[in-house]
N, C-alpha and C positions, 0 to 999 in steps of 0.2 A: 579378282583378288579382294577388292574392297568389299564387294557384296558378301564374299565368304567370311571375311572378318566380322562384318556387321551381323552375320547370322550366328556367330558363336554364342553359346549360352552365357559366358562371362560378360560379353559385351552387352547383351540384352539385359542382363541383370544390372549392369551399370546404368543403363538407360532408365530402368525402373527406379533405381535409387535416386537418379537425378530428378525424376518426376515427383518424388515424394514431397520435397519441400514446397513445390508449387501447390500441391493438394492441401498441405497443412496451411499454407498462406491463404488459400481461398477459404478454408474452413475458419481461420481466425478472422478474416474480413467479414464473413457471414455472421459470426458470433458478435462482432462489434456492432453490426447493423441491427441484429435481432435483440440483443440484450437489453438496451434501454427501452425498447417498445414493450418487451415482455415484463419488465419491472413496472412500468407505468400501468399496464393492464392489470397485473396481479395485485399491486398495492391499491389501485383504484377500486378493483372488485371487492377486496377485503373491507375497505373503508365504506363503500356503498352498502355492502351486506350488513356491516356492524351498525350503521346509522339508519338503515331502512326499517328495522324492527322497533318494537315498543321499548323505549329506554326508561330505566328507573331515574330517580332524581340524582343519584350519585353518578350514573352514566352520563346524564345530560350535563352535569357540572364538569365532568372530566373530558368528554368527547365533544369539544366545541372547537371551531376553527382557530380562535386566538390562542388557546392552550396548545393545540397541536403544532401550530406554527412556531410558538415560542420555544417549546421543547425541541422541535426539529432544528431550529436556529441555534440553540445551545449545543446540540449534538454536533452540528456542522462546525461551529466555532471551536469546540474542543479538538476536533479532527484537524482543522486548519492550523491551530496553534501548535499541536504536537508535530505535525508534518513539517512546519517551518523550522521548529527547533531541531528536529532530527536532521534536516538538510544542513542547517547552519553548523551543527556539531559534527555529524558523521562524515560529510564529504571532505571538509578540510582535514579532519583527523585521519581519514583513510588515505588522503594524498600524502600527508606528513609521514605516515607509517610505511609508505613505499619508498621514501627517500633513504639513501644509504646510511645517513647518520642516525636515523631512528628505527631502522628496520629490525634491529635486535629486540625492540620493545613491543612489536606487533602481537606476539603471543599473549602478552599480559593484557593488552586492551581487548583483544578478541575473547579472552577468557572472562573478563569482566562483563562484556556485552553478552556472552553466552549465559552467564549467571542471570542477567536481567531478563533474557528471553525465556529461560527455564523456570524462573520463579513465577508462582501464580499471580496474575495481574491484580486480583482482589487483595491478596496479602500485601503486595507492594504498595497499593494505594492506601490501604488502612494503616499500615505501619508508618508511611510518610505522614499521614494525617496525625497519628498519635505522637510522633516525634516532634513535629513542627507546630501543630495546632492550627495550621492553615486550612481554610475551607474554600469551597467554590472552585472556580476554573483552574487555578494554579495547583490546587490540592490534587487534582486528577491529571493535569497536563504534564507536570514534572515527572511523576512516576511512570506515566505512559511513554515519555521520551526514553527513559531507561529500558522500558519493556520492548519498544519497537526499534531501538537503535541498530541492532545486529544486522538486519538485511541490507540496509544502506551502507553501513561501514564495511561489511564483508564484500559486497558487490563493487564498491568503489575500489577497494584494494585489488580484488581479482581482475576487474576491468583494466586497471593500469598495468598490473603485472603481466597480463596476457598480450600486451602490445608487442609486436615483433621488434626485437632488439635492432634489427637492421634498419628499421624506420627511424629509430632514435639516433643511430649512428649517422644515417643520412642527413637528419636534421642538424646534428652537430657539425657534420661535414660541410654544410653550406653556410655555416657561421651563426646558427641559432644558439642562444644562451640556454642554460638548463631550464629557466623559466619559460623561454620561448618554446622549447620542445614540449614541456608539460602543457602549455596553453594551446598550442597549435597542432600537436600530434597525439600526445597521450590522452588528454581529457576528451577530445572529440571522439576518439575510438572507444573510450570507456563509457561514453554516454548511454548506449543501450543497456548495459548491465546496471549502471547506476539507476536508470529509470525503472528497470525491473525490480530492483531492491526497494525503491520508493513506492512502487505500486503495492508491493507486499506490506510495507510499513503502513500505508494508508488504510488498507483493509483491516490490518490488526488494530489500528487506532479506532476505526469506526466500531468494530466489534466490542472492544474493551471499554469504549466510552459509555456503553450502557451501564457500567458500574459506577458512574459518576455520582449517582444519587446517594450512594453511601456516605459521601463527604459533602453533600449539599451542592454538587456541581451541576445539577440539572440534567438535561438530556432525555432521550426516549426511554431510558431505564426507569424513569419515574412513572411513565404510563404502565409499564410491565409490572412494576412493584405495587402500584396502586390497585391494578386489576387483580393481582394475586392476593393482596391483603384483604380486599373487600369482596373477593370472589366474583369479580365482574369479568366474565370471559370476553365480552366484546372489547373491553379496554385492553386486555392482554393481547388479543388478536391484532388490534390496530397498532399497538406499540411494537409488537414483534414484527409485523409486516413492514412497518416504516423503517425499523432498524435493518432488516434484511435488505429491503429495497435500497436504502442508502448505501449499504456496503457494496451491493452489486453495481450501483451507479458510480461509486468511487472507483471500483475495479475497472469499469468501462472507461472512465476519464483517464485512468492510468494507462490503459491499453492504447487509447488515442494519443496520449502524450508520447508513449514509446514509438508509435508509428510516425508522428509528425515532427518530433524533436530529434530523433536519431539522425545521424549523418546520412546523406544519400549514399546508397550502395552498401550500407552496413547490414542489411537484412540477409 
């Protein structure tokens, strides 16, 4: 009887469905292993190719190790500052908007965050600069926080809202306070979605940080802009390759964080 049931098409289909997550998991693990190696090889190949030819005076002045390291460091700093501000703002705000007292206001804040995501990043940066007159790091970091806030805010709210109500009732039933249930039940179960939102925000921050040169914020966008204005293709290739490589590395770091910081058994 058992053998007959196992041979039914519906049951075999169920087995196939059960096997799919493991295949996807293996594919994700392979990507996390291969991605940083591919980034290093591709970016290294582009830099070696650009520097191996005969460089003009302008190219030699731009494509040197101190300049590349300085601009890359500025790009990383912008990304870290934006990410830290997004976490500090979006996670507490997302938690607050899931509480009964403030739940009514969640559509308002989500609408504001959606406007920030939909607005062109360059327009937001330039308008902030024109309104405030601030230059440098903060002239690009503050507008990019507005631009990248939505994924973390939305995922924090969705992650908490998807917690099984029976788990919350069980926590309250054993004497936990509302804060205790949030800290020990809701937030741990929402961590995977919060990390996924942060991963998206990080990649957005790296990509849009190339616009920082418009407000004297530095970053790898300066290499791309210099190469374009002076018609130096090697400079543009190096700047573009470094920006793409940095975005892929940040995505890899986000993937590793999702894997190692998520609660055990959450996958």
